[in-house]
N, C-alpha and C positions, 0 to 999 in steps of 0.2 A: 286266439287266432288272429292273424293279421288281416288288415283291410285289403280289399282287392286293389291292385296297382293299376294306374292309368297307363295307356300305351305311351311309350317313350318316343320323343321326337328326335330328329337329326341333331338338333341343338343340344339335347341331353347327352347324346353320345360324344359330341364335340367338347362339351364342358368336362366330361368324365362322369362316371356313374358313382353314386354315393356308396360308401363302404368299400370302394375299390382300393386294395392295398398294393402298392408297387414298392417292393423292398429296395430297389435300386434308385428310386426317385431322388434326385439331388445328390447322389453319392458321387463325389469326385467330379461334379459337373456333368453327370450323365443325363441324357435326355430321357423323358418319360418313356416307358415301354409302349410299344405300338403293337397293334394286332397284326398278325401276318396272314390275313384272310386272302389276299391276292396270291401270295406264295402258296398257300394251302390249295387254292383253286387251281393254280398251274400244276402243282404236283398231282392233284386228283385227276386232272384231265390227262396228264402223261400216263398215270397208272391205268386209267380206263382204256386208253388207246393201246397200251402195251398188253393189257390182258385180253382185249378182243383179238388183236393180231396173234398173240401167243396161243390162245385157245383155238383159233382157226388153223394155225400152223401145226399144233399138236394133233388135231384131228386129221389134217391132211397128211401128216407124216406117218400115221398109223400107230402112234404111241398109245399107251394106256389112256382110256377115256377119263379116268379119275383125275389126270393132270388138267385136262380141259375143264372139268367140273370145278377144280380148285381155282383155276384162273377165272372162270365165270363168276364164282362167288366173290372173289376179290374185286372183279369188275363191277359187280352190283354194289358192293360197299363203296367203291369209288364214286359210282353214279349217285348214290344217296348222299354222300359227302358234298358232291357238286351242288345238289339241290339245296342242302342245308346252308352252304356258303352263299349261294345266290340269294336265298331269302334273307340272310343276315345283311348282305350288302345292299339289297333293295330297301331294307329297313333303315339304312343310313349308318350302319356301324362303320367306323373308319378302318382302313387296312387295305 
């Protein structure tokens, strides 16, 4: 069994994590891969807003309720993703 890990600091993430493999690193002068947390956050917020507006619109239009339920489930998934991303960014991960 491995020993418990210490909490990583912002500097650990800036230096890069051990055993991280970037297959494109240094290939043809390519820059190291970057995390796309900010893009993921923007897309999750857009999805959340679209799902809320869509679910309200579906219910107002009198369409089948299951459409609103599907949109609500996708909206909940987007909200959970926003929380996960916010925690990772607060922890200091770049992106």
